[in-house]
C-alpha positions as CSV (number, residue, x, y, z in Angstrom):
1,M,0.4,-0.2,0.2
2,S,1.4,3.3,-1.3
3,L,-0.6,5.8,-0.4
4,S,1.1,8.6,2.2
5,A,0.0,8.9,5.4
6,D,0.2,12.8,5.1
7,T,-2.3,12.4,2.1
8,V,-4.8,10.7,4.3
9,S,-4.4,13.1,7.1
10,E,-5.4,15.9,4.9
11,R,-8.0,13.9,4.0
12,L,-9.0,13.3,7.9
13,S,-8.1,17.0,8.6
14,Q,-10.9,18.0,5.8
15,A,-13.5,15.9,7.1
16,V,-12.9,17.0,10.9
17,R,-14.6,20.6,8.8
18,F,-17.6,18.9,8.5
19,V,-19.6,19.9,12.1
20,T,-21.3,16.4,12.2
21,I,-22.9,16.8,15.6
22,S,-25.3,14.0,16.5
23,G,-28.4,15.5,15.5
24,A,-27.4,18.0,13.3
25,D,-29.6,18.9,10.7
26,A,-29.4,16.4,7.8
27,A,-27.8,19.0,5.1
28,V,-24.9,19.2,7.0
29,F,-24.6,15.1,6.6
30,R,-25.7,15.5,3.1
31,T,-22.6,18.1,2.3
32,F,-20.2,15.6,4.3
33,H,-21.8,12.6,2.3
34,A,-20.9,14.4,-0.7
35,F,-17.6,15.1,0.5
36,L,-17.1,11.4,1.3
37,R,-18.3,10.7,-2.1
38,D,-15.7,13.1,-4.0
39,S,-13.0,11.4,-2.0
40,F,-13.5,8.3,-2.8
41,P,-15.0,7.5,-5.7
42,R,-14.0,3.9,-6.1
43,V,-16.0,2.9,-3.2
44,F,-19.2,4.5,-4.0
45,S,-19.3,3.6,-7.4
46,A,-18.9,-0.5,-7.5
47,L,-20.3,-0.5,-3.9
48,T,-23.7,-1.1,-3.8
49,M,-25.5,1.3,-0.8
50,V,-28.0,-1.3,0.9
51,V,-29.1,1.6,2.9
52,E,-29.3,5.0,2.2
53,P,-29.8,7.9,3.9
54,T,-33.3,9.6,4.3
55,D,-34.9,12.3,5.7
56,S,-34.9,11.1,9.2
57,S,-31.5,9.1,9.4
58,Q,-28.4,10.1,7.8
59,A,-27.2,6.2,8.2
60,M,-25.5,4.9,5.6
61,C,-24.3,0.8,4.5
62,L,-22.3,-0.2,1.7
63,E,-22.1,-3.9,0.3
64,W,-18.5,-5.0,-1.3
65,P,-20.1,-8.3,-2.8
66,G,-18.1,-11.2,-2.8
67,R,-16.8,-14.4,-4.9
68,D,-18.3,-17.0,-2.9
69,A,-21.9,-16.3,-1.5
70,S,-21.1,-19.3,0.9
71,L,-19.2,-17.6,3.2
72,P,-20.7,-15.4,6.0
73,P,-20.1,-11.7,5.2
74,I,-18.0,-9.2,8.1
75,L,-19.2,-5.5,8.7
76,F,-16.9,-2.9,9.7
77,L,-18.7,0.3,11.8
78,A,-17.3,4.0,11.8
79,H,-20.0,6.5,13.0
80,Q,-20.4,9.7,11.0
81,D,-21.5,11.8,13.8
82,V,-19.5,13.8,16.9
83,V,-20.4,15.2,20.3
84,P,-20.4,18.8,20.4
85,V,-17.4,20.9,22.4
86,E,-18.3,22.1,25.6
87,P,-19.2,25.9,25.8
88,E,-16.2,27.8,27.0
89,T,-13.8,25.6,26.6
90,E,-12.9,26.5,22.6
91,Q,-10.2,29.1,24.1
92,A,-8.2,25.7,25.6
93,W,-8.2,24.0,22.2
94,E,-4.4,24.1,21.0
95,S,-5.7,24.2,17.5
96,P,-9.7,25.2,17.0
97,P,-11.7,21.9,17.2
98,F,-13.6,22.3,13.8
99,E,-10.8,23.4,11.8
100,G,-8.7,19.7,11.2
101,R,-5.2,21.6,11.6
102,I,-2.0,19.4,11.0
103,T,-0.1,21.0,14.1
104,N,3.1,19.0,15.2
105,G,2.6,15.9,13.2
106,F,-1.1,15.6,14.4
107,V,-4.2,16.2,13.5
108,Y,-6.3,18.4,15.2
109,G,-9.8,18.2,16.2
110,R,-13.5,17.0,17.2
111,G,-13.8,13.3,15.9
112,T,-10.2,12.3,15.2
113,M,-10.5,9.9,17.5
114,D,-13.7,9.5,17.8
115,D,-14.8,8.1,15.2
116,K,-14.1,10.1,11.8
117,G,-10.0,8.9,11.9
118,C,-12.0,5.4,11.6
119,L,-14.5,6.3,9.2
120,I,-12.0,8.1,7.0
121,T,-8.6,5.2,7.2
122,L,-11.4,2.7,6.7
123,L,-12.9,4.3,3.5
124,T,-9.3,5.2,2.6
125,A,-8.2,1.2,2.9
126,A,-11.3,-0.1,0.9
127,E,-10.1,2.9,-2.0
128,T,-6.7,1.5,-1.8
129,L,-7.8,-2.3,-2.4
130,L,-10.1,-1.4,-4.7
131,G,-7.5,0.6,-7.0
132,E,-4.9,-2.3,-6.7
133,G,-8.0,-4.8,-8.2
134,F,-8.6,-7.0,-5.2
135,Q,-12.1,-8.9,-5.0
136,P,-12.9,-10.2,-1.6
137,E,-13.6,-13.9,-1.4
138,R,-16.8,-12.9,1.2
139,T,-19.2,-10.2,1.5
140,I,-17.9,-7.2,3.1
141,Y,-20.2,-4.2,4.2
142,F,-19.4,-0.9,5.8
143,G,-22.1,0.5,8.3
144,L,-21.5,4.2,8.7
145,G,-24.2,5.1,11.4
146,D,-25.2,8.6,12.1
147,D,-26.3,9.0,15.5
148,E,-23.6,6.8,17.3
149,E,-23.1,9.7,20.5
150,I,-27.0,9.7,21.2
151,G,-28.4,6.1,21.0
152,G,-27.4,4.3,17.5
153,T,-30.8,4.8,15.9
154,G,-28.6,4.4,12.5
155,A,-27.0,2.0,13.3
156,Q,-29.8,-0.1,14.3
157,R,-31.9,1.1,11.2
158,I,-28.5,-0.9,9.7
159,A,-28.9,-3.8,11.6
160,E,-32.5,-4.5,11.4
161,T,-32.3,-4.0,6.8
162,L,-29.4,-6.6,6.6
163,R,-31.6,-9.1,9.4
164,G,-34.3,-8.6,6.4
165,N,-32.2,-9.3,4.2
166,G,-31.1,-12.5,5.4
167,V,-27.9,-11.6,6.6
168,H,-25.6,-13.6,9.3
169,L,-22.6,-12.5,9.6
170,A,-18.8,-14.2,10.3
171,F,-17.9,-11.1,12.9
172,V,-18.3,-7.2,13.7
173,L,-15.8,-5.2,13.9
174,D,-16.3,-1.7,15.6
175,E,-14.5,1.3,17.0
176,G,-13.9,0.5,20.7
177,L,-10.6,-0.2,22.7
178,A,-7.0,0.8,21.8
179,V,-3.4,0.5,21.6
180,T,-2.6,1.6,25.5
181,E,1.0,2.8,26.1
182,G,1.8,3.2,30.1
183,Y,-1.9,2.6,31.5
184,L,-0.9,-1.3,32.7
185,P,1.9,-1.3,35.0
186,G,4.4,-3.8,34.6
187,F,4.1,-3.6,30.7
188,K,7.0,-1.2,29.1
189,V,5.4,-2.4,25.3
190,P,2.3,-1.5,24.1
191,V,-0.9,-3.0,24.7
192,A,-3.4,-3.8,22.3
193,L,-7.0,-4.7,24.3
194,I,-9.5,-6.2,21.5
195,G,-13.3,-5.3,23.2
196,I,-15.0,-8.9,23.5
197,A,-18.1,-7.5,25.3
198,E,-19.7,-4.2,26.2
199,K,-21.0,-3.2,29.3
200,G,-25.4,-2.5,30.0
201,S,-26.6,0.7,31.3
202,A,-29.3,2.0,33.0
203,L,-30.7,5.3,34.2
204,V,-32.4,5.0,37.5
205,E,-34.6,7.7,38.7
206,L,-35.0,8.2,43.4
207,T,-37.6,10.7,44.0
208,A,-37.7,11.4,47.6
209,T,-40.7,13.0,49.0
210,A,-41.6,15.0,52.2
211,D,-43.3,17.8,54.2
212,G,-41.8,21.1,52.8
213,G,-41.9,24.9,54.6
214,H,-40.3,28.4,55.0
215,A,-36.4,27.9,55.5
216,S,-36.6,28.9,58.8
217,M,-38.1,26.6,60.1
218,P,-37.3,23.4,58.3
219,P,-39.3,20.4,58.8
220,R,-37.2,16.8,59.9
221,P,-36.7,15.0,57.8
222,T,-36.5,16.9,54.3
223,A,-36.5,15.6,50.8
224,S,-32.9,16.6,50.0
225,G,-31.3,14.8,53.4
226,L,-33.7,11.9,52.5
227,L,-32.0,12.0,49.2
228,A,-28.9,12.6,50.1
229,E,-28.9,9.6,52.6
230,A,-30.2,7.3,49.9
231,I,-27.3,8.1,47.4
232,R,-24.8,7.8,50.1
233,A,-26.5,4.6,50.7
234,L,-25.8,3.4,47.2
235,E,-21.7,5.2,47.0
236,K,-21.1,2.9,50.6
237,H,-22.5,-0.4,48.7
238,P,-21.4,-0.6,45.4
239,M,-22.8,-3.9,43.4
240,P,-20.2,-7.0,43.8
241,A,-16.8,-7.3,42.4
242,T,-16.0,-10.2,40.2
243,L,-12.7,-11.2,38.1
244,N,-15.0,-13.5,35.7
245,G,-15.7,-12.8,32.1
246,P,-13.6,-10.2,29.9
247,T,-11.3,-9.0,32.7
248,R,-10.3,-12.6,34.0
249,S,-10.0,-12.9,30.1
250,M,-7.3,-9.8,29.6
251,L,-5.6,-11.1,32.9
252,E,-5.1,-14.8,31.9
253,F,-4.1,-13.6,28.4
254,L,-1.0,-10.8,29.8
255,A,0.1,-13.6,32.2
256,P,2.5,-14.7,29.9
257,E,3.8,-11.3,28.8
258,A,3.9,-9.7,31.9
259,H,7.1,-9.3,34.4
260,F,7.9,-11.1,37.5
261,P,5.5,-10.9,40.1
262,L,2.6,-10.1,38.0
263,N,3.3,-12.9,35.5
264,M,3.1,-15.3,38.5
265,V,-0.5,-13.6,40.1
266,F,-2.0,-13.3,36.9
267,A,-1.0,-17.0,35.5
268,N,-2.7,-18.3,39.4
269,L,-6.1,-16.2,40.1
270,W,-7.5,-18.7,42.1
271,L,-4.8,-17.6,44.5
272,F,-4.3,-13.9,43.6
273,A,-7.9,-13.0,42.7
274,P,-8.5,-10.7,45.7
275,I,-5.1,-8.8,45.4
276,V,-5.5,-8.0,42.1
277,K,-9.2,-6.8,43.1
278,A,-7.7,-4.9,45.8
279,N,-4.9,-3.1,43.1
280,L,-7.8,-2.8,40.4
281,A,-9.9,-1.1,42.7
282,K,-7.5,1.9,43.4
283,K,-8.1,3.8,39.9
284,P,-11.6,4.6,38.6
285,A,-10.6,3.5,35.2
286,T,-9.8,-0.3,36.2
287,E,-12.6,-0.2,39.1
288,A,-15.0,-0.2,36.8
289,T,-14.3,-3.6,35.0
290,L,-14.5,-5.2,38.4
291,H,-18.4,-4.5,38.6
292,T,-21.6,-2.6,37.7
293,T,-20.9,0.8,38.7
294,G,-23.4,4.1,39.9
295,A,-22.7,7.2,39.5
296,V,-25.3,10.6,39.9
297,V,-25.6,12.2,37.2
298,R,-28.4,14.7,37.9
299,L,-29.2,16.5,41.1
300,E,-33.0,18.4,41.5
301,G,-34.8,20.4,44.1
302,G,-35.7,23.5,45.3
303,V,-36.7,26.7,43.5
304,K,-36.2,29.4,46.1
305,D,-33.7,30.3,48.5
306,N,-35.7,30.6,51.1
307,V,-38.2,27.5,50.8
308,V,-37.6,24.1,51.6
309,P,-38.9,21.6,48.6
310,S,-40.8,19.1,49.3
311,E,-39.7,17.1,46.7
312,A,-35.6,16.1,45.8
313,R,-34.7,13.9,42.9
314,A,-31.8,12.3,41.4
315,V,-30.7,10.3,38.6
316,V,-28.3,7.3,38.8
317,N,-26.3,6.3,35.4
318,F,-25.7,2.5,36.0
319,R,-23.4,0.6,33.6
320,I,-23.9,-2.6,33.5
321,Q,-21.4,-5.3,33.7
322,P,-21.5,-9.0,31.8
323,G,-23.2,-11.5,34.1
324,D,-25.5,-8.8,35.7
325,A,-28.9,-7.5,34.3
326,V,-31.1,-4.5,34.6
327,A,-33.4,-6.3,36.9
328,D,-30.2,-7.2,39.4
329,V,-29.6,-3.1,39.6
330,I,-32.8,-2.2,40.6
331,R,-33.4,-5.2,43.2
332,H,-29.7,-3.4,44.4
333,V,-31.3,0.1,44.5
334,E,-34.2,-1.4,46.2
335,R,-32.3,-3.2,48.5
336,F,-30.0,-0.3,50.1
337,V,-32.3,3.2,49.6
338,D,-35.5,3.3,52.3
339,T,-38.1,2.5,49.5
340,T,-40.5,4.1,52.0
341,H,-39.5,7.7,51.4
342,I,-37.7,7.0,48.2
343,H,-39.6,6.5,45.0
344,V,-37.1,4.2,42.3
345,K,-37.9,3.9,38.9
346,L,-36.6,2.9,35.7
347,L,-35.8,5.2,33.0
348,P,-36.2,4.1,29.1
349,G,-32.9,3.6,26.9
350,S,-32.0,1.1,29.1
351,R,-29.8,-2.0,27.7
352,E,-28.6,-5.2,28.6
353,P,-24.9,-6.1,28.6
354,S,-23.9,-7.8,25.4
355,P,-22.9,-11.2,24.9
356,I,-19.2,-12.0,25.5
357,S,-17.3,-12.9,22.1
358,S,-14.8,-15.7,22.6
359,P,-11.1,-14.5,22.3
360,E,-9.9,-18.1,20.7
361,T,-12.1,-17.4,17.5
362,P,-10.0,-17.6,14.2
363,S,-11.2,-13.9,13.5
364,F,-10.1,-13.0,16.7
365,K,-6.6,-14.4,16.4
366,L,-6.5,-12.9,12.3
367,I,-7.4,-9.2,14.4
368,A,-4.6,-9.7,16.7
369,G,-2.0,-11.3,14.1
370,V,-2.4,-7.8,12.2
371,I,-2.0,-5.6,15.7
372,R,1.1,-7.4,15.8
373,E,2.0,-6.4,12.4
374,V,1.0,-3.0,12.3
375,F,2.1,-2.2,15.9
376,P,5.4,-4.5,15.9
377,G,5.9,-5.3,20.1
378,A,2.2,-4.8,21.2
379,V,1.0,-7.5,23.7
380,V,-2.8,-8.4,22.6
381,A,-5.4,-9.2,25.1
382,P,-9.4,-9.3,25.1
383,A,-10.9,-6.6,27.4
384,L,-14.5,-5.2,28.6
385,V,-15.6,-2.2,26.6
386,L,-17.3,0.1,29.4
387,G,-18.8,2.7,27.2
388,G,-21.5,1.8,24.3
389,T,-21.0,1.5,21.2
390,D,-23.1,1.2,17.5
391,S,-22.0,-2.9,17.6
392,R,-24.9,-3.8,20.5
393,Q,-27.2,-3.3,17.8
394,F,-25.7,-6.7,16.0
395,A,-26.3,-9.0,18.7
396,G,-27.3,-12.6,17.9
397,M,-26.8,-11.9,13.8
398,A,-22.9,-12.5,14.1
399,D,-21.0,-15.1,15.3
400,A,-18.7,-12.8,17.4
401,V,-19.0,-9.3,17.5
402,Y,-15.0,-7.0,18.7
403,R,-14.5,-3.7,19.3
404,F,-11.0,-2.4,18.8
405,L,-9.6,0.8,17.5
406,P,-6.0,1.2,15.7
407,L,-5.3,4.1,17.8
408,R,-2.6,4.8,19.9
409,F,-3.1,6.1,23.4
410,Q,-0.2,7.4,25.4
411,L,-1.4,7.7,29.4
412,G,-3.5,10.9,29.3
413,D,-5.3,10.4,25.9
414,D,-8.2,9.2,26.8
415,A,-9.4,12.6,28.2
416,R,-8.8,14.1,24.8
417,I,-11.7,11.5,23.7
418,H,-14.8,13.8,23.9
419,G,-12.5,16.7,25.7
420,T,-10.1,19.0,25.1
421,N,-7.4,18.8,22.3
422,E,-8.8,15.5,20.6
423,R,-6.2,14.5,18.2
424,V,-4.4,11.8,16.8
425,S,-0.5,12.0,15.1
426,V,0.4,11.9,11.6
427,K,2.3,8.6,11.5
428,N,-0.9,6.6,13.6
429,V,-3.2,7.8,10.8
430,A,-0.7,5.6,8.6
431,E,-0.9,2.8,11.0
432,M,-4.7,2.7,11.4
433,T,-4.8,2.8,7.6
434,R,-3.0,-0.4,6.6
435,F,-4.4,-1.6,10.1
436,Y,-8.0,-1.9,7.7
437,H,-6.1,-2.3,4.6
438,A,-4.6,-5.7,6.1
439,V,-7.8,-6.5,7.8
440,I,-10.1,-6.3,5.0
441,S,-7.2,-8.3,3.1
442,A,-7.2,-11.0,5.3
443,T,-10.5,-11.6,6.6
444,A,-12.3,-11.1,2.9
445,A,-9.8,-13.8,1.5
446,S,-10.1,-16.1,4.4
447,R,-12.6,-19.5,4.4
């Protein structure tokens, strides 16, 4: 593959300038689609559009027919939408968030990491393969959602269309975890984590009611005090931690590559699980891999400074570990909250954790092999994705779903996603393009 990193980085730079914030006017996405068609003429002429943009949804799905219809197809996912920039933070950016400047070896801008970097390098790889005369043995789909950041109804439309066409996929590859450097103690080499499952989610509303009144003569108890006690009870009693599932698989995969004594500890979790759990619990990012978490994301109560409110309300965002369910969350809340004074309500939009895909499949091993080729020296392991991706819409219609983004994450880079100074290096853009080129070539040709 001869395409230069500078060429692909300039294309990503241009893509950033389209302000495709989730829920933006359809006209913004239509101009972005015109840019994609101009940038990838082979892709949009040789492939069939099986899901087209509409007035209400700007998602699209392209089909690259394979020579052998008996082979199950594969699906690559990327999303077009980006999150907005938090008000009053623009001045903290080293380069304006929607100008796509290339500075000091980095492409800056909203979406460079999540997820236009993936979209542009994925389509660049396909465009390049078409130019090389490549024809896949098995059919390939490219699903480009338009609202992943606010629910994924575009990906749901793609899934419904493929399901209606009788498609069953060999595997799905979506965004997810990355090539981390400095995140895991005991590893001086990059650690590439492939998501084999993702957490579910549930929003639980807690509403406390009590007598209101004048602030000069406060009643006891107050609704705010009752709500505070409920929140404190949930924070003191998190759902149980466990090393089962993807987190155990991660540690077992890492064991042969870790330095002493971690190699011994990871290889003998039957003995050292309590020590490992205690150490993982020291940081929020690693503690979250152990159990279902809950965090208060909204608090409401009171309308005037001299009035004691008769009602106070909180919304708790639970991220649900594989092995738990939404019903388990509600039972846990009702166990530790005084339901005689607190009304517990599950809000719409909850989702169960995804199924766990095996890290022993040929497709996982193929992806891992490409990672080692593109990122020499990297250790590869399965892991749990803490957030949500469009791939959850395809559960049940694929043999496996994997979540990996070939981004290099230096320590602290995770704060750039959805945050300030989102960026990707020009060198990494080239690596991402090579990764997708190699995965498409290998998976589409394999039997």
